C-alpha positions, -999 to +999 in steps of 0.1 A: -709+212-692-730+241-698-755+250-725-755+286-735-770+308-762-760+339-768-776+368-790-759+406-800-772+431-822-759+459-806-741+474-840-756+468-879-745+431-873-761+403-854-741+375-835-757+344-823-737+318-803-745+282-790-719+263-769-722+233-749-725+191-753-697+192-773-709+217-799-702+251-810-721+269-835-720+306-840-735+333-870-727+366-879-752+383-900-770+415-910-788+433-880-802+466-877-839+467-887-835+426-898-823+417-864-859+416-848-871+398-875-844+370-876-828+368-845-858+343-828-862+322-858-823+320-865-813+314-828-843+284-827-826+274-860-792+270-845-806+251-814-823+223-838-794+220-858-774+210-831-801+190-816-803+210-784-841+218-771-843+252-752-853+235-721-813+224-723-796+256-720-782+264-689-785+304-694-794+332-725-766+357-730-776+391-744-752+420-759-765+448-730-748+474-746-738+504-753-751+499-786-780+511-812-814+519-792-835+491-810-808+464-813-803+463-777-839+463-773-843+435-793-815+413-779-826+420-746-865+412-753-858+385-774-830+366-745-855+376-718-884+359-738-862+329-742-853+327-709-884+333-692-903+305-714-875+279-706-871+293-668-836+298-675-814+327-660-797+354-686-759+369-689-762+407-692-727+409-719-706+440-722-713+450-760-676+468-756-660+437-743-672+418-771-651+441-791-621+436-773-626+397-771-626+401-808-591+417-810-578+392-781-587+364-808-573+381-837-539+386-818-543+350-805-546+341-844-513+357-848-491+343-816-515+328-788-503+339-754-517+336-720-503+368-707-519+405-698-534+423-724-550+459-723-573+468-754-592+501-752-625+498-772-638+531-794-674+525-813-690+549-834-720+559-816-729+581-846-737+619-840-701+623-837-694+606-807-677+575-793-689+550-771-655+540-752-645+515-726-608+503-712-605+464-707-574+443-693-573+403-703-554+384-674-551+352-693-583+341-683-613+365-680-618+404-689-619+432-661-633+465-668-609+496-664-631+519-675-665+512-677-687+519-709-697+557-714-701+583-739-677+607-753-666+631-779-636+625-802-614+654-782-616+643-744-604+607-756-576+616-777-560+644-751-564+610-726-544+588-752-515+619-756-510+620-720-513+579-716-509+562-753-527+530-757-514+498-763-541+486-783-574+499-800-606+483-814-634+494-826-657+511-855-647+547-844-610+541-856-624+539-892-654+565-888-631+594-870-593+602-879-584+590-843-549+595-834-534+563-816-502+564-818-481+535-823-509+512-806-523+481-826-553+487-841-582+466-852-611+487-865-630+457-878-644+422-862-637+390-876-667+373-857-685+388-832-703+356-827-673+339-815-663+367-791-700+365-778-696+328-770-666+335-751-677+362-729-711+342-723-689+311-713-666+335-692-695+350-676-711+315-667-679+304-653-680+336-631-715+332-615-732+360-630-762+344-646-793+361-630-829+359-631-843+372-664-867+398-649-835+418-640-820+422-680-821+453-688-800+467-717-773+495-711-783+531-723-751+557-720-761+587-738-777+603-707-738+599-691-712+623-704-678+600-705-647+613-695-647+635-668-622+649-652-622+623-623-625+598-649-594+607-670-576+611-636-588+576-625-576+561-661-542+576-657-537+561-625-550+527-637-523+528-664-496+535-643-507+509-618-509+487-650-474+497-662-456+489-628-470+456-627-461+445-659-426+457-655-421+433-622-408+402-632-435+371-634-435+337-646-456+342-673-454+360-706-473+391-722-479+413-748 
């Protein structure tokens, strides 16, 4: 069984997860400026409590972004340093997909299902802007339908008026007066650490581990999100997904 350590500080919260050898440990704590001071000692404490040496870890996952600039650099540099020191690879994890995974776990707590699920993630990016991404769960793993990008509220609202979302998660729901129609809303996470651990396991099982030298944070402030082409692509994807969901299948969905 793989042993995975994962770290994230892309928001004002810090999340740590350790999975493997029949053990699972999760830590959700304050992040921000504290993350740079706490992440290494807290990660080593998780390992010690589990009786796991850093050399036993198969890969170190980290939230690559998008998110707070300092937080992304902290998680990236700590993951890279630990991985280099132990001669292990890293797993670069989408910090918006983490939000989608937490929403999925919240839904599963209500009524477990193995069916497909689509989630829009909208996170407060400050400066009156939003980090946005769109993801689809197929019952086993996540696929990215709209890669993380930065947008002003109105283009996103325009897209949702044309193609209403079924489920929206993220801090922008509380920070902005976003009209999500009849969509289920998950403005807050229950445990970013548990979601982080799940993503790390999915990424490792998918063979996405890479050399620590390639670990880089994802910044999207230099990219204008939701261009005309992206909006049209999102509409096409949504229509295709609707047709697929309407087709007879052996599984159950939400």
